[in-house]
C-alpha positions as CSV (number, residue, x, y, z in Angstrom):
1,M,-6.3,-37.5,-10.6
2,S,-7.3,-37.3,-6.9
3,T,-5.6,-40.0,-6.2
4,R,-2.3,-38.9,-7.1
5,L,-2.6,-36.0,-4.7
6,P,-1.2,-36.0,-1.2
7,P,-3.2,-35.6,1.9
8,L,-4.8,-32.5,2.3
9,A,-3.7,-32.4,5.7
10,A,0.2,-32.3,5.2
11,V,0.1,-29.9,2.8
12,R,-2.1,-27.4,4.9
13,A,0.8,-28.5,7.4
14,F,3.8,-27.8,4.5
15,E,2.1,-24.4,3.5
16,A,1.7,-23.1,7.0
17,A,5.5,-24.1,8.3
18,A,6.4,-23.1,4.7
19,R,5.0,-19.2,5.3
20,H,6.4,-18.9,8.5
21,L,9.6,-20.6,8.5
22,S,8.5,-22.4,11.7
23,F,7.2,-25.8,12.9
24,T,5.8,-24.1,16.2
25,R,4.2,-21.0,14.5
26,A,2.9,-23.2,12.1
27,A,1.5,-25.6,15.1
28,E,-0.3,-22.8,16.9
29,E,-1.9,-21.5,13.4
30,L,-2.9,-24.7,13.0
31,A,-4.1,-25.9,17.1
32,M,-1.9,-28.6,16.3
33,T,0.9,-30.0,18.3
34,Q,4.9,-29.2,17.0
35,A,5.4,-33.0,16.7
36,A,2.0,-33.6,14.5
37,V,3.7,-30.6,11.8
38,S,6.9,-32.3,11.9
39,Y,4.7,-36.0,11.2
40,Q,2.9,-34.4,8.2
41,V,5.7,-32.8,6.4
42,K,8.1,-35.8,6.7
43,L,4.9,-37.5,5.1
44,L,4.5,-35.1,2.4
45,E,8.6,-35.5,1.7
46,E,8.4,-38.8,1.1
47,R,5.7,-38.4,-1.4
48,V,7.6,-35.8,-2.9
49,G,10.5,-37.6,-2.8
50,S,13.0,-34.9,-1.3
51,P,13.5,-33.0,1.4
52,L,11.3,-29.5,1.8
53,F,13.1,-28.1,5.1
54,T,16.6,-28.2,6.0
55,R,16.4,-28.4,9.7
56,Q,19.2,-26.5,11.9
57,A,19.1,-26.3,15.9
58,R,16.2,-23.4,16.2
59,Q,14.9,-22.9,12.8
60,V,14.5,-24.1,9.2
61,A,15.0,-23.1,6.0
62,L,12.9,-24.3,3.2
63,T,14.7,-26.2,0.1
64,E,15.0,-25.5,-3.7
65,T,11.9,-27.7,-3.7
66,G,10.7,-27.0,-1.2
67,Q,10.2,-23.0,-2.6
68,A,8.9,-24.1,-5.6
69,L,6.2,-25.9,-3.7
70,S,5.8,-23.4,-1.1
71,T,4.8,-21.1,-3.9
72,A,2.3,-23.5,-5.2
73,A,0.5,-24.5,-2.0
74,T,0.0,-20.9,-1.3
75,Q,-1.2,-19.9,-4.2
76,A,-3.5,-23.0,-3.9
77,F,-5.1,-22.0,-0.7
78,R,-5.7,-18.5,-1.6
79,L,-7.9,-19.7,-4.8
80,L,-9.8,-22.2,-2.3
81,T,-10.7,-19.2,0.3
82,E,-11.7,-17.6,-3.0
83,G,-13.6,-20.3,-4.1
84,F,-15.0,-20.7,-0.6
85,E,-15.6,-16.7,-0.1
86,A,-18.0,-16.8,-3.1
87,A,-19.8,-19.7,-2.5
88,R,-20.4,-18.6,1.2
89,T,-21.3,-14.6,-0.6
90,G,-23.8,-16.2,-3.1
91,G,-21.0,-15.4,-5.4
92,Q,-19.8,-11.8,-4.5
93,A,-16.4,-11.5,-4.1
94,T,-14.2,-9.7,-2.4
95,L,-11.0,-7.4,-2.9
96,S,-9.0,-6.6,0.4
97,I,-7.1,-3.8,-0.4
98,S,-3.5,-2.4,1.6
99,T,-3.1,1.4,1.5
100,I,-1.8,4.4,3.1
101,P,-4.1,5.9,5.0
102,T,-3.8,9.4,3.0
103,F,-4.1,7.7,-0.2
104,A,-7.3,5.9,1.4
105,A,-8.7,9.1,2.8
106,N,-8.2,11.6,0.3
107,W,-8.7,9.7,-2.7
108,L,-10.0,6.1,-3.0
109,A,-12.8,6.9,-0.5
110,L,-13.7,9.5,-3.0
111,H,-13.9,8.3,-6.0
112,L,-14.7,4.3,-5.0
113,G,-18.0,4.5,-5.7
114,S,-17.4,4.5,-9.0
115,F,-15.7,1.2,-8.8
116,Q,-18.6,-0.3,-7.1
117,I,-21.1,0.9,-9.3
118,A,-19.2,-0.5,-12.7
119,H,-18.8,-4.0,-10.3
120,P,-21.3,-4.6,-7.9
121,S,-20.4,-8.3,-7.8
122,I,-17.6,-7.0,-5.9
123,A,-16.8,-6.0,-2.0
124,V,-14.2,-3.9,-1.0
125,R,-12.1,-4.3,2.5
126,L,-9.9,-1.6,3.0
127,E,-7.0,-1.6,6.2
128,T,-4.9,1.5,5.9
129,S,-1.5,1.3,7.3
130,T,1.6,2.8,7.2
131,R,3.7,-0.8,7.0
132,M,4.5,-2.4,3.4
133,V,2.7,-5.1,3.8
134,D,4.2,-9.1,2.4
135,M,1.1,-9.4,-0.6
136,A,2.2,-13.2,-0.7
137,Q,1.4,-14.1,2.4
138,E,-0.9,-11.7,3.8
139,N,-4.2,-11.5,2.6
140,F,-4.6,-9.3,0.8
141,D,-5.2,-9.0,-3.7
142,I,-4.1,-5.1,-3.9
143,G,-1.4,-3.1,-2.4
144,I,-1.0,1.0,-2.6
145,R,2.3,2.0,-2.1
146,T,4.9,4.8,-2.0
147,G,8.8,3.9,-3.8
148,A,11.1,5.6,-5.9
149,K,11.3,2.9,-8.9
150,G,8.0,0.7,-8.0
151,E,10.3,-2.4,-8.2
152,W,9.7,-5.7,-5.4
153,P,9.8,-9.0,-6.2
154,G,6.9,-11.4,-7.5
155,L,4.8,-7.9,-8.0
156,T,3.3,-6.2,-10.7
157,S,3.3,-2.3,-10.2
158,H,1.6,0.2,-11.9
159,M,2.5,3.9,-11.4
160,L,-0.4,5.7,-10.1
161,M,0.2,9.3,-9.2
162,R,4.0,11.0,-8.5
163,A,4.0,12.1,-4.8
164,A,5.0,15.9,-6.0
165,F,4.4,18.4,-3.2
166,T,4.1,22.2,-2.8
167,P,3.0,24.3,0.3
168,M,-0.9,25.1,1.0
169,L,-2.4,26.9,3.5
170,S,-6.1,28.1,4.5
171,P,-6.7,31.4,2.7
172,K,-7.8,33.4,6.6
173,L,-3.9,32.1,7.6
174,A,-2.6,33.3,4.6
175,E,-4.8,37.2,5.0
176,S,-3.1,37.3,8.5
177,I,0.2,38.1,7.2
178,G,-1.9,40.7,4.0
179,G,-1.4,37.8,1.8
180,V,1.5,35.1,0.6
181,H,3.0,36.9,-2.6
182,Q,6.7,35.0,-2.5
183,P,7.9,31.9,-1.0
184,A,9.6,33.6,1.8
185,D,6.5,35.1,3.4
186,L,5.6,30.7,4.4
187,L,8.3,31.5,7.2
188,K,6.5,34.6,8.3
189,L,3.8,31.5,9.9
190,P,3.3,28.3,11.5
191,I,5.1,25.5,9.3
192,M,3.3,22.2,9.9
193,D,6.1,19.2,10.3
194,A,9.6,21.5,9.8
195,G,11.5,18.6,10.2
196,D,9.9,17.2,6.8
197,P,13.0,16.9,4.4
198,W,10.0,17.9,1.8
199,W,10.4,21.7,2.6
200,E,14.3,22.2,2.5
201,I,13.3,20.5,-0.8
202,W,10.6,22.6,-1.9
203,F,12.5,26.2,-0.1
204,G,15.6,24.8,-2.0
205,A,13.7,24.9,-5.7
206,A,12.5,28.5,-4.7
207,G,15.7,29.9,-4.3
208,I,15.8,30.2,-0.6
209,D,18.0,29.2,2.0
210,A,15.4,28.0,4.6
211,R,17.3,25.1,6.8
212,E,18.3,27.4,10.0
213,N,14.4,29.1,9.7
214,L,13.6,25.4,9.9
215,A,15.6,23.8,12.2
216,A,14.1,26.6,14.9
217,R,11.1,25.5,14.4
218,P,9.4,22.6,16.7
219,R,9.2,19.2,15.0
220,S,5.8,18.3,15.8
221,Q,4.6,15.3,13.7
222,L,0.7,14.7,13.0
223,G,1.8,11.2,11.0
224,S,0.4,11.5,7.7
225,Q,-0.4,13.7,4.9
226,A,-4.3,13.7,5.5
227,Y,-3.8,15.1,9.2
228,E,-1.9,17.8,7.7
229,G,-3.7,18.6,5.2
230,R,-7.1,18.8,8.1
231,A,-4.7,21.0,10.2
232,A,-3.9,23.0,7.3
233,V,-7.9,23.8,6.6
234,A,-8.4,25.3,10.4
235,G,-5.5,27.1,9.4
236,V,-3.2,25.2,11.9
237,G,-0.6,26.0,9.9
238,V,1.1,25.5,6.4
239,G,1.6,22.5,5.1
240,I,3.2,20.7,2.2
241,L,1.0,18.7,0.5
242,T,0.2,16.8,-2.9
243,R,-2.3,18.3,-5.0
244,P,-3.8,15.5,-6.5
245,L,-4.7,14.7,-3.2
246,F,-6.1,18.0,-2.0
247,A,-7.9,18.7,-5.3
248,T,-11.8,18.8,-3.2
249,E,-9.7,21.4,-1.0
250,L,-8.7,23.4,-3.1
251,A,-11.6,23.2,-5.6
252,D,-13.9,24.4,-2.7
253,G,-11.8,27.0,-1.3
254,S,-10.8,25.7,2.0
255,L,-6.7,25.4,0.9
256,I,-5.1,27.7,-1.0
257,Q,-1.5,26.8,-3.6
258,P,0.2,30.2,-3.2
259,F,2.4,29.0,-6.1
260,D,3.0,27.0,-8.9
261,L,6.3,25.3,-7.7
262,V,6.1,22.1,-7.3
263,G,9.0,19.6,-5.5
264,D,10.1,16.2,-6.2
265,D,12.1,13.7,-4.7
266,G,11.2,11.5,-6.7
267,H,8.7,8.7,-4.7
268,V,5.7,7.7,-6.9
269,Y,2.2,6.1,-5.7
270,W,1.5,3.1,-7.2
271,L,-0.1,0.0,-7.3
272,V,1.0,-3.7,-6.8
273,Y,-0.6,-6.7,-7.0
274,Q,1.0,-10.6,-7.1
275,T,2.3,-11.1,-10.7
276,Q,1.2,-15.0,-10.4
277,R,-2.3,-13.4,-9.5
278,R,-2.1,-10.6,-12.4
279,N,-5.4,-12.5,-14.8
280,T,-7.5,-12.6,-11.9
281,P,-10.9,-11.4,-12.2
282,K,-11.2,-9.1,-9.5
283,I,-7.5,-8.0,-9.7
284,R,-7.7,-7.4,-13.0
285,A,-10.7,-5.1,-12.8
286,F,-9.7,-3.1,-10.5
287,R,-6.7,-2.4,-12.0
288,D,-8.5,-0.8,-15.3
289,W,-11.1,0.9,-13.0
290,I,-8.2,2.8,-11.5
291,L,-5.6,3.2,-14.0
292,K,-8.6,5.0,-15.9
293,E,-9.8,6.8,-12.9
294,I,-6.5,8.3,-11.8
295,G,-5.7,9.6,-15.5
296,A,-9.2,11.3,-15.8
297,A,-8.8,13.0,-12.3
298,T,-4.9,14.0,-12.9
299,G,-4.9,14.1,-17.1
300,D,-2.4,12.2,-17.0
301,E,-2.0,8.7,-18.7
302,A,-1.4,6.4,-15.4
303,T,-0.3,3.3,-17.1
304,A,3.4,3.1,-16.5
305,S,4.0,-0.6,-15.5
306,R,6.8,-2.8,-14.3
């Protein structure tokens, strides 16, 4: 069987060029010249018997055959990488997760210990970022994203929790005005990130037109719920936050939720991974664990998938 395989150097050059859609960038990644990458791709095209790229003045595009081979090549190199990593670490797999900062700090970091106890042979690497990584091209096994529908090409998604929101504040800040007894009382206090659309949605659901009041306030932004929550605990102002992500602060009394009313703009926290890798053991282990853990923490069955 091995005699039927094309030269690995040719496949590697093609995979990099297909991933970047650029022979120049592939050459930079592989420490080769652009001419060498082009030569290796030509060798592979001769072996396949048809063009893999359409070449234009300053860009290349994959042909239908090239697209099919690119998917297979990327998957093969990923499997090789995982195999070498397992060999290097004595069989220990590394699960790489791309997640948004608030979910990482306020939920995942607090629960991840139980996953590592249940799966001691799997190491975890987290990257927190608000950008949407390309799961097919970047070295991540799992992603945590927010979105309304959870539909991304080539990815399987599982609903973790709804990103419903409600005002929260420190007890001391509430006491500074004699307590918060009705939604309008919140407008007597500093509002963090008054330009956040969640505020208008929540006050509207409470029957209050707060647009003029909110528009007159400073447009300070802290960048994530994690930071807004810390500021709310410190008494800086009222934050509009997602309850499951602040269960610890609500339980210990450092934050209070004065009203049961929650707003919902349709966004959901999703677990995502490449559909073609759905049976990879470390991905399956994390998926099963987090869906069960989320369900236990929120009281919901977090098993919806696409």
